[in-house]
C-alpha positions as a printed NumPy array, in Angstrom:
array([[  56.511, -164.075,   24.588],
       [  59.785, -164.732,   26.004],
       [  61.369, -166.573,   28.925],
       [  64.841, -166.815,   31.795],
       [  66.348, -169.821,   31.45 ],
       [  69.685, -171.164,   33.133],
       [  72.4  , -173.336,   30.933],
       [  73.655, -176.385,   31.901],
       [  76.831, -177.417,   30.011],
       [  78.454, -180.622,   30.935],
       [  82.084, -179.131,   29.732],
       [  83.414, -176.535,   26.955],
       [  83.505, -179.646,   24.37 ],
       [  79.724, -179.271,   23.92 ],
       [  80.664, -180.802,   20.504],
       [  81.494, -184.307,   21.739],
       [  78.521, -183.856,   24.065],
       [  76.118, -183.354,   21.67 ],
       [  77.013, -186.823,   20.159],
       [  75.662, -188.07 ,   22.695],
       [  72.571, -186.094,   23.99 ],
       [  69.658, -184.226,   21.964],
       [  68.51 , -181.05 ,   23.191],
       [  65.035, -180.122,   22.412],
       [  62.942, -176.878,   23.789],
       [  58.957, -176.886,   24.035],
       [  57.515, -173.495,   24.618],
       [  54.359, -173.618,   26.482],
       [  53.128, -170.286,   26.581],
       [  49.794, -170.533,   28.196],
       [  51.749, -172.248,   31.004],
       [  54.073, -169.453,   31.218],
       [  57.163, -172.111,   31.021],
       [  59.502, -174.276,   28.558],
       [  60.617, -177.531,   29.465],
       [  63.531, -178.463,   28.275],
       [  64.286, -181.837,   27.368],
       [  67.485, -184.414,   27.233],
       [  67.576, -187.282,   25.104],
       [  63.632, -187.401,   25.574],
       [  63.538, -186.686,   29.393],
       [  62.616, -183.677,   30.752],
       [  65.676, -182.329,   32.304],
       [  64.087, -178.938,   33.959],
       [  60.98 , -176.056,   33.481],
       [  61.681, -172.505,   33.   ],
       [  59.329, -170.581,   34.761],
       [  57.888, -167.129,   33.67 ],
       [  54.775, -166.702,   35.68 ],
       [  53.621, -163.535,   36.42 ],
       [  53.255, -164.372,   39.403],
       [  56.818, -164.971,   40.63 ],
       [  58.98 , -162.367,   41.886],
       [  62.055, -163.594,   39.296],
       [  62.526, -166.032,   36.517],
       [  63.63 , -169.841,   37.619],
       [  65.073, -173.274,   36.585],
       [  62.029, -175.737,   38.219],
       [  62.515, -178.428,   38.879],
       [  65.713, -179.795,   37.532],
       [  66.488, -183.002,   37.721],
       [  69.44 , -185.3  ,   37.128],
       [  70.348, -187.563,   33.819],
       [  69.096, -190.295,   35.564],
       [  65.198, -188.749,   36.679],
       [  66.365, -188.037,   40.436],
       [  64.949, -184.352,   41.281],
       [  67.577, -182.391,   43.069],
       [  65.517, -178.938,   43.896],
       [  63.5  , -178.652,   46.829],
       [  59.682, -178.59 ,   46.199],
       [  58.766, -175.743,   48.2  ],
       [  57.196, -173.243,   47.6  ],
       [  55.345, -174.754,   44.052],
       [  55.112, -177.744,   45.016],
       [  56.607, -178.83 ,   48.636],
       [  57.406, -182.714,   49.727],
       [  56.484, -184.478,   52.888],
       [  59.454, -183.828,   55.136],
       [  60.982, -180.646,   53.641],
       [  61.701, -177.769,   55.01 ],
       [  59.131, -174.307,   54.247],
       [  61.403, -172.083,   55.071],
       [  62.638, -168.757,   52.615],
       [  59.897, -168.801,   49.5  ],
       [  62.285, -166.695,   47.816],
       [  64.503, -169.801,   47.311],
       [  62.748, -171.978,   44.747],
       [  64.797, -174.065,   41.641],
       [  67.531, -172.318,   40.621],
       [  68.077, -168.303,   39.608],
       [  69.968, -165.478,   39.536],
       [  69.544, -162.634,   41.679],
       [  71.175, -159.459,   44.009],
       [  70.404, -157.998,   47.66 ],
       [  71.316, -154.318,   47.325],
       [  70.619, -152.534,   43.769],
       [  70.501, -148.991,   44.478],
       [  69.106, -149.736,   48.059],
       [  66.993, -152.792,   46.554],
       [  66.622, -156.108,   47.974],
       [  66.083, -158.523,   44.485],
       [  67.118, -161.356,   46.364],
       [  64.465, -161.62 ,   49.259],
       [  61.34 , -160.584,   48.311],
       [  58.63 , -163.631,   48.088],
       [  54.715, -163.465,   48.629],
       [  55.508, -163.294,   52.584],
       [  56.731, -159.162,   52.254],
       [  54.164, -157.081,   54.049],
       [  53.106, -154.377,   51.667],
       [  53.669, -151.993,   54.16 ],
       [  57.45 , -152.927,   53.717],
       [  57.42 , -153.467,   49.455],
       [  59.117, -150.477,   48.759],
       [  62.138, -152.112,   49.912],
       [  62.115, -154.683,   47.547],
       [  62.661, -155.345,   43.257],
       [  61.269, -157.065,   40.867],
       [  63.227, -158.955,   38.195],
       [  60.079, -158.503,   35.336],
       [  60.191, -161.178,   32.22 ],
       [  59.985, -159.384,   28.793],
       [  60.708, -161.804,   26.175],
       [  62.465, -164.128,   24.34 ],
       [  65.151, -162.787,   21.706],
       [  66.045, -166.03 ,   20.298],
       [  66.082, -169.38 ,   20.921],
       [  69.128, -171.69 ,   18.907],
       [  68.435, -175.277,   18.733],
       [  70.913, -176.188,   16.748],
       [  73.688, -174.749,   19.522],
       [  71.259, -176.188,   22.679],
       [  71.051, -172.247,   23.79 ],
       [  68.674, -169.335,   23.666],
       [  68.629, -165.9  ,   24.712],
       [  66.016, -163.603,   27.15 ],
       [  65.402, -160.468,   28.249],
       [  63.926, -159.168,   31.636],
       [  63.924, -156.092,   33.186],
       [  64.842, -155.34 ,   37.125],
       [  62.157, -152.852,   38.296],
       [  61.643, -151.234,   41.573],
       [  57.839, -152.32 ,   43.264],
       [  56.635, -149.004,   40.785],
       [  57.948, -150.634,   37.828],
       [  60.486, -148.233,   37.349],
       [  63.493, -149.577,   35.343],
       [  66.975, -149.682,   37.068],
       [  68.765, -152.161,   34.831],
       [  67.883, -154.253,   31.564],
       [  68.967, -157.561,   31.788],
       [  70.091, -160.247,   28.65 ],
       [  70.877, -163.489,   29.76 ],
       [  71.726, -166.468,   27.266],
       [  71.468, -169.983,   28.693],
       [  72.949, -172.978,   26.326],
       [  72.124, -177.134,   27.562],
       [  74.058, -179.614,   27.062],
       [  74.07 , -183.503,   28.316],
       [  75.594, -186.946,   28.215],
       [  75.02 , -189.68 ,   30.367],
       [  75.088, -189.137,   33.703],
       [  76.102, -185.922,   33.496],
       [  73.724, -182.577,   32.848],
       [  75.361, -178.595,   33.185],
       [  73.856, -175.246,   32.934],
       [  76.248, -172.602,   31.368],
       [  74.54 , -169.184,   32.404],
       [  76.126, -165.668,   30.834],
       [  74.454, -162.361,   32.04 ],
       [  74.844, -159.22 ,   31.371],
       [  73.123, -156.072,   33.747],
       [  72.984, -152.654,   31.312],
       [  72.285, -149.59 ,   33.118],
       [  69.014, -147.682,   31.86 ],
       [  69.319, -144.536,   34.336],
       [  71.722, -142.043,   34.759],
       [  73.506, -143.671,   38.251],
       [  73.393, -147.188,   39.711],
       [  74.828, -148.451,   42.856],
       [  75.811, -151.987,   43.502],
       [  76.218, -152.492,   47.065],
       [  78.151, -155.626,   48.81 ],
       [  75.445, -157.782,   50.158],
       [  75.553, -161.485,   51.349],
       [  72.24 , -162.194,   49.547],
       [  73.446, -163.344,   46.205],
       [  74.485, -164.036,   43.197],
       [  73.655, -167.408,   41.636],
       [  71.64 , -169.64 ,   44.056],
       [  70.113, -172.629,   44.196],
       [  67.653, -174.486,   46.685],
       [  68.272, -178.051,   47.275],
       [  66.526, -181.248,   47.788],
       [  65.984, -181.683,   52.077],
       [  68.224, -185.569,   51.407],
       [  71.413, -183.521,   50.228],
       [  71.157, -181.185,   53.314],
       [  73.977, -181.348,   55.933],
       [  72.569, -183.437,   58.682],
       [  71.687, -185.923,   56.422],
       [  73.835, -186.311,   53.916],
       [  75.07 , -183.01 ,   52.111],
       [  78.736, -181.958,   52.021],
       [  80.663, -178.911,   50.581],
       [  84.245, -178.744,   49.354],
       [  85.618, -175.587,   47.75 ],
       [  88.919, -175.99 ,   45.425],
       [  91.044, -175.23 ,   48.063],
       [  90.113, -178.187,   50.456],
       [  87.698, -176.91 ,   52.81 ],
       [  84.605, -178.867,   53.51 ],
       [  80.942, -178.417,   55.316],
       [  80.205, -175.062,   57.005],
       [  83.824, -173.906,   56.529],
       [  83.496, -173.843,   52.858],
       [  80.805, -170.572,   53.526],
       [  81.966, -167.326,   52.892],
       [  85.529, -168.704,   51.743],
       [  86.672, -167.017,   47.995],
       [  86.915, -170.667,   45.362],
       [  86.833, -171.028,   42.141],
       [  84.851, -173.563,   42.192],
       [  82.311, -175.717,   45.563],
       [  81.027, -179.241,   44.672],
       [  78.099, -180.358,   46.851],
       [  78.65 , -184.305,   47.465],
       [  74.982, -186.151,   48.606],
       [  72.852, -188.793,   48.289],
       [  68.834, -189.331,   47.489],
       [  67.607, -192.933,   47.947],
       [  71.132, -194.586,   48.019],
       [  71.902, -192.533,   44.542],
       [  75.268, -190.541,   44.712],
       [  75.146, -187.272,   43.844],
       [  77.076, -184.412,   43.051],
       [  76.937, -180.821,   42.157],
       [  79.377, -178.312,   41.465],
       [  79.379, -174.683,   40.696],
       [  82.036, -172.932,   39.045],
       [  82.947, -169.364,   38.715],
       [  84.557, -167.691,   35.802],
       [  87.991, -165.791,   35.954],
       [  86.268, -163.154,   33.665],
       [  83.861, -161.931,   36.479],
       [  83.748, -159.477,   38.967],
       [  85.659, -159.946,   42.156],
       [  86.985, -163.831,   40.815],
       [  86.935, -166.199,   42.858],
       [  83.848, -165.25 ,   44.355],
       [  82.082, -165.933,   48.001],
       [  80.189, -169.008,   48.554],
       [  77.113, -168.365,   49.787],
       [  76.743, -172.123,   50.789],
       [  74.203, -173.621,   54.016],
       [  73.687, -176.696,   55.068],
       [  70.122, -176.426,   55.433],
       [  69.943, -176.3  ,   51.362],
       [  71.046, -173.044,   50.403],
       [  73.921, -173.282,   47.376],
       [  74.672, -169.842,   45.694],
       [  77.436, -167.989,   44.824],
       [  78.465, -164.489,   45.299],
       [  81.328, -162.298,   43.537],
       [  79.91 , -158.787,   45.626],
       [  79.962, -160.094,   48.938],
       [  82.975, -158.693,   49.817],
       [  82.962, -157.863,   53.727],
       [  79.6  , -159.324,   54.517],
       [  81.722, -162.659,   54.212],
       [  85.498, -161.758,   55.309],
       [  85.813, -157.951,   57.13 ],
       [  89.486, -157.683,   55.583],
       [  88.154, -157.663,   52.683],
       [  88.067, -154.859,   50.324],
       [  84.775, -153.149,   49.629],
       [  82.849, -154.23 ,   47.357],
       [  80.759, -150.695,   45.865],
       [  80.338, -150.38 ,   41.982],
       [  79.032, -147.321,   40.15 ],
       [  77.103, -148.116,   36.638],
       [  76.638, -145.136,   34.746],
       [  73.736, -145.019,   32.193],
       [  74.353, -147.668,   29.736],
       [  76.978, -148.61 ,   31.477],
       [  77.377, -152.892,   31.768],
       [  78.167, -155.801,   34.138],
       [  78.564, -159.292,   33.123],
       [  78.378, -162.332,   34.884],
       [  78.927, -166.249,   34.244],
       [  78.457, -169.029,   35.537],
       [  78.257, -172.649,   35.272],
       [  77.027, -175.585,   37.18 ],
       [  77.794, -179.377,   36.77 ],
       [  75.709, -182.168,   37.925],
       [  76.517, -186.285,   37.821],
       [  74.553, -188.796,   39.139],
       [  76.29 , -192.6  ,   40.412],
       [  79.313, -191.237,   41.157],
       [  80.667, -188.257,   42.458],
       [  82.65 , -185.34 ,   40.225],
       [  86.817, -185.806,   41.296],
       [  88.454, -182.313,   41.532],
       [  90.111, -183.499,   38.229],
       [  86.815, -183.674,   36.5  ],
       [  85.539, -180.407,   37.81 ],
       [  88.671, -178.513,   36.883],
       [  88.411, -179.865,   33.21 ],
       [  84.677, -177.804,   33.227],
       [  86.117, -174.654,   34.564],
       [  88.031, -173.246,   30.812],
       [  83.827, -172.659,   29.3  ],
       [  83.797, -169.896,   26.55 ],
       [  82.055, -166.583,   28.092],
       [  79.444, -164.632,   25.761],
       [  80.957, -161.493,   24.051],
       [  79.096, -158.672,   26.   ],
       [  80.292, -155.408,   26.429],
       [  81.336, -154.625,   30.136],
       [  82.344, -151.257,   32.36 ],
       [  86.108, -151.987,   33.65 ],
       [  86.05 , -152.138,   37.017]])
């Protein structure tokens, strides 16, 4: 069986990080998940249950063992919000692929509305390379009846060191039908739903590379955004970083005070009416590739210099149609 997985990387110097940490994957096919351990501590689990509408990393922990993801809907915590059931853990999806919404699909969608939503169906593990702390998995993006629009190939590689964890995720989407339109939409692409304590009304403060903070970050284009907050007086930083080779770099920040932290390279005029229209046509066998990095720090907040030091990440080679 296979896994869909997001990769956390602390820096471009994985060899240096590797001297400090050991990454270990434990496959649990009966539970349809893979557990990822760093130095004997659970970092996250990749969930690919048939009951999910997309694969996720959940839960996600800091190096100190603090959970930073919301519990709902899988394992609700006290006093947390129970909105947006499709926002669980860490995921990658989009709101308009040939008119289908892959972002908002959940078990709350009425049966008579299901035709408007897509499903990301896990298809298997292609390769696991524990030596390099990474693995590659595959999935199909289908309509509700199982018709395949896109084939997805994802490479994730984990690294870690004291007080830091990271994820680098590279995905390539390949068209399996004659033509597929990807149309600008607010809902996308790489998303994370955070613990209640990291929401804006508790402790969380967003900041982007340009220095915008709080609500002013939303809808702005930026190479990176960091969220600083506290859980039980522990300082925690989470940075989402775009890659210079991604389409429409830098992407638009879809960062909300209620705990949604996302970056979207395909938002276009949904975020800024002055932006150029985003619409991508993929013909059969055409591909498009996205790479993102996530950096998590506990005990103190990330400085701009620390984030910048991690932005030069190696991209996994993949064919891509020029846009």
